[in-house]
C-alpha positions as CSV (number, residue, x, y, z in Angstrom):
1,M,-5.0,13.5,14.3
2,S,-2.6,15.9,12.5
3,R,-2.0,15.6,9.3
4,S,0.9,18.0,9.4
5,W,3.6,15.2,8.3
6,T,2.4,15.8,4.9
7,E,3.7,19.9,5.3
8,F,7.3,17.8,4.9
9,E,8.5,16.4,1.8
10,A,11.5,14.2,3.9
11,R,8.5,12.8,6.1
12,V,6.2,12.4,2.9
13,L,9.0,10.3,1.0
14,L,10.0,8.0,4.3
15,R,6.6,7.2,4.5
16,A,6.6,5.9,0.5
17,I,9.5,3.9,0.5
18,D,7.5,2.0,3.8
19,S,5.1,1.0,2.1
20,I,6.3,-1.5,-1.4
21,S,3.7,-0.8,-3.2
22,T,3.8,3.1,-3.0
23,F,7.7,2.5,-3.6
24,S,6.9,1.0,-6.6
25,N,3.9,2.7,-7.8
26,L,6.2,6.2,-7.7
27,T,9.4,5.1,-8.9
28,G,9.0,2.0,-11.3
29,F,8.9,4.5,-14.1
30,A,12.0,5.3,-13.7
31,L,13.6,1.6,-13.1
32,R,11.4,0.1,-16.5
33,G,13.4,3.4,-18.1
34,A,16.5,1.6,-16.5
35,F,15.8,-2.3,-17.8
36,H,13.2,-1.9,-20.0
37,S,11.9,-5.7,-19.3
38,L,9.4,-5.4,-16.7
39,E,10.4,-9.1,-15.6
40,H,14.2,-7.3,-15.2
41,C,12.5,-4.2,-13.6
42,Y,10.9,-6.0,-10.5
43,A,13.4,-9.3,-9.9
44,R,15.8,-7.9,-8.1
45,D,16.9,-5.5,-5.2
46,V,17.2,-2.0,-5.2
47,L,18.7,0.5,-2.6
48,V,17.1,3.5,-2.2
49,A,18.4,6.6,-0.1
50,V,16.4,9.8,0.3
51,N,17.7,13.4,0.3
52,V,21.4,12.6,-0.5
53,P,23.5,15.9,-0.6
54,R,25.5,16.4,-3.4
55,Q,29.0,17.3,-1.5
56,L,28.8,13.8,-0.6
57,L,28.7,12.6,-4.3
58,G,32.1,14.9,-5.4
59,L,28.9,18.0,-6.6
60,D,29.4,21.3,-6.2
61,A,28.0,22.1,-3.1
62,K,26.4,24.9,-4.4
63,G,24.5,23.2,-7.2
64,C,21.1,22.9,-8.3
65,P,19.7,20.6,-7.1
66,G,20.6,20.6,-3.1
67,D,20.0,17.1,-2.4
68,I,19.1,13.9,-4.5
69,D,15.1,13.5,-3.7
70,L,15.3,9.8,-4.0
71,L,18.7,7.8,-5.4
72,L,18.4,4.0,-6.4
73,V,21.0,2.0,-6.8
74,P,19.5,-1.4,-8.4
75,L,20.8,-4.1,-7.4
76,G,22.1,-7.5,-9.2
77,D,25.3,-10.1,-8.8
78,S,26.4,-6.8,-7.9
79,L,26.0,-2.8,-7.2
80,M,24.3,-2.0,-10.3
81,V,25.5,1.7,-10.6
82,D,25.6,2.0,-14.1
83,R,22.0,2.5,-14.3
84,A,21.6,4.0,-10.6
85,I,18.8,6.5,-10.9
86,G,18.4,10.0,-9.7
87,I,14.5,10.9,-9.0
88,E,13.9,15.1,-8.1
89,V,10.4,15.3,-5.8
90,K,8.2,17.1,-5.5
91,V,4.6,17.0,-3.5
92,V,1.6,19.0,-4.0
93,R,-1.3,19.5,-2.0
94,P,-4.4,20.5,-3.9
95,T,-7.4,21.4,-1.2
96,M,-11.0,21.9,-2.1
97,E,-10.8,25.6,-1.9
98,N,-8.0,25.7,-3.9
99,P,-7.8,22.5,-6.4
100,S,-5.4,23.9,-8.9
101,R,-3.2,23.9,-5.8
102,N,0.8,23.2,-8.0
103,A,3.8,23.2,-5.8
104,N,6.6,25.9,-5.0
105,S,8.7,24.9,-8.0
106,T,7.5,22.3,-10.3
107,G,10.8,20.4,-10.0
108,Q,11.8,21.2,-13.4
109,K,14.9,22.9,-12.4
110,Q,16.0,20.2,-10.6
111,A,15.2,17.3,-12.8
112,L,17.8,18.8,-15.9
113,G,20.5,19.8,-13.3
114,L,20.3,15.7,-12.8
115,V,20.5,15.8,-15.8
116,R,24.2,17.9,-16.4
117,D,25.3,16.2,-13.0
118,G,25.4,12.8,-14.6
119,F,23.4,10.8,-13.6
120,P,22.5,7.7,-15.8
121,F,18.8,8.0,-15.2
122,V,17.0,10.7,-14.2
123,G,13.3,10.7,-13.4
124,L,10.7,13.6,-12.0
125,A,7.9,12.4,-9.6
126,H,4.8,14.3,-8.2
127,I,3.3,13.3,-5.3
128,C,-0.5,14.6,-5.0
129,I,-1.8,14.6,-1.6
130,P,-5.2,16.4,-1.7
131,E,-7.0,17.1,1.1
132,R,-10.6,14.4,1.4
133,F,-13.5,15.4,-0.2
134,P,-16.5,14.6,1.8
135,D,-18.6,11.5,1.8
136,E,-21.5,13.2,-0.2
137,L,-18.8,13.7,-2.5
138,H,-17.6,10.2,-3.2
139,L,-19.1,8.4,-6.2
140,R,-20.7,5.1,-5.9
141,V,-18.9,2.5,-7.0
142,P,-20.3,-1.3,-7.5
143,W,-18.4,-4.3,-6.7
144,M,-17.7,-6.7,-9.3
145,S,-18.2,-10.8,-9.2
146,T,-15.1,-13.0,-9.0
147,K,-17.2,-15.1,-11.2
148,F,-18.4,-14.7,-15.2
149,G,-21.8,-14.8,-16.9
150,P,-23.0,-17.7,-18.4
151,T,-22.2,-15.8,-22.0
152,G,-18.9,-14.1,-20.1
153,E,-20.1,-11.0,-18.9
154,V,-18.6,-9.4,-15.8
155,Q,-21.4,-9.1,-13.5
156,M,-22.1,-7.1,-11.1
157,L,-22.9,-7.6,-6.8
158,D,-25.3,-5.6,-5.3
159,K,-23.0,-3.3,-3.3
160,H,-21.0,-0.3,-3.4
161,M,-17.8,0.9,-2.5
162,N,-17.8,5.3,-1.8
163,V,-14.4,6.3,-4.2
164,D,-12.5,10.1,-3.1
165,P,-12.5,11.1,-6.8
166,F,-10.4,14.1,-5.9
167,P,-6.9,12.4,-6.1
168,L,-7.4,11.1,-9.5
169,I,-8.5,14.7,-10.5
170,C,-5.4,16.0,-9.0
171,A,-3.7,13.3,-11.4
172,Q,-4.8,14.6,-14.4
173,R,-4.1,17.8,-14.1
174,Q,-0.3,17.5,-12.4
175,F,0.6,15.2,-15.1
176,G,-1.0,17.2,-18.3
177,R,1.7,20.1,-16.4
178,L,4.3,17.9,-16.4
179,R,3.5,17.3,-20.0
180,A,3.5,20.8,-20.6
181,M,7.6,21.1,-19.5
182,N,8.4,19.7,-22.6
183,L,10.9,18.1,-21.0
184,P,14.0,16.1,-22.7
185,R,13.3,12.9,-23.4
186,E,16.2,11.5,-20.6
187,V,13.8,12.6,-17.9
188,G,11.3,10.6,-17.1
189,Y,8.2,11.4,-15.4
190,K,5.1,10.3,-13.2
191,V,2.1,12.0,-10.9
192,L,1.4,9.7,-8.1
193,S,-2.0,10.8,-6.4
194,V,-2.7,9.2,-3.1
195,E,-6.2,9.1,-0.9
196,L,-5.1,9.2,2.9
197,S,-6.6,6.8,5.8
198,R,-9.3,8.9,8.3
199,D,-6.6,9.7,10.4
200,G,-4.9,11.1,7.9
201,Q,-1.9,8.9,9.0
202,R,-1.2,6.6,6.5
203,F,-1.6,5.8,2.9
204,A,-5.0,4.5,2.6
205,G,-4.6,4.0,-1.5
206,Y,-3.0,5.2,-4.7
207,N,-4.3,6.7,-7.9
208,M,-2.1,5.8,-10.8
209,N,-1.7,8.3,-14.5
210,E,0.2,8.3,-17.2
211,E,3.8,8.4,-17.0
212,R,7.2,9.1,-19.1
213,M,9.9,6.7,-19.4
214,P,13.6,7.8,-19.7
215,L,16.0,7.6,-21.6
216,R,19.8,7.1,-20.9
217,N,21.0,10.1,-19.8
218,P,23.5,10.9,-23.1
219,C,26.0,12.9,-20.5
220,S,26.0,10.1,-17.9
221,S,28.9,10.9,-16.1
222,P,32.0,7.6,-15.3
223,A,33.2,10.5,-12.1
224,L,29.5,10.4,-11.2
225,V,28.6,6.8,-11.2
226,D,32.1,5.8,-9.6
227,A,31.2,8.1,-6.1
228,V,27.4,6.8,-6.3
229,R,29.4,3.5,-5.7
230,Q,31.5,4.1,-3.3
231,L,29.4,6.4,-1.5
232,C,27.3,2.7,-1.1
233,D,29.9,1.2,0.5
234,R,31.1,4.4,2.6
235,R,27.5,4.9,3.8
236,A,25.9,2.5,3.7
237,D,23.5,3.1,6.3
238,L,22.5,6.2,3.8
239,F,20.4,3.4,1.9
240,R,17.5,1.5,3.0
241,R,17.2,-1.8,0.5
242,I,14.3,-2.7,-0.9
243,R,13.6,-6.1,-1.5
244,S,11.4,-7.1,-5.8
C-alpha cells in the first residue's frame, strides 16, 4: 500500500495526534516546560489545533511562520492560555540511499518567529519517518523475562525480537542538527523518529531521543494570549481535545 501520506506534513500531524502515545511523545517536552511538574503536565486535558493560519490570531499574514503547525492550550478549571504553546514541526524522510537527508527547512526561522509573535512557550519538533531497513539488517534483541533471577539479576528468555535500528540512527543525527542551531533557551526542541507498519499505513512504534524543554518566553504577548482565548471560544471546530 502507498505511504504517500507521509509526504504531507498536515497528514502526518493528524495521524500523530490520533495516537495518544505518539502525541504525548511529540509534545511532552513543551508541556513539561510549561508546567515543570510531570504530575501537573499529564494530569490535564489539552486542546490542540493543527496548521492554524497566523491571521486568525491577529498576526501579520505575511509574517513567519505562515501558520502555527501545532497550537496547544492546556485545560485546568478553565483555559490556561497563559501557558499556550506554539510548535513548529518539520518532517524528515531519510532513505537508505540518502540516510543524511534533511528537511527542506530546519524550522529555525519559524521557531524564532513564534518567539517574536509572543507565544508563552515555543517548541521546534522534527519527526523522522525513515525508509524501512530490510529484515536482514534488523537487530536481534533478546526478550527480557518479567521475573528476576535468584540474586536479583535480569533474566533473558530464549527468544528474540527484530528491531529496525534506522529510526534511532536518524533521531540521533537529527538531534545533533537541532543542538547545533544554538537556539535561545525559550525554544525547546524534540526529535521523534517513528517506525511505520509494514503496510506503511500506521505508526508501528516510536523511538525517542533527547529533548530540551522550553523556558517561558520573556517576550510573551498579552495581546496574543487574549487572541488565543478568543480563538478557542470563536473557532472551537479547529481544536481537538486530547484527554489525559
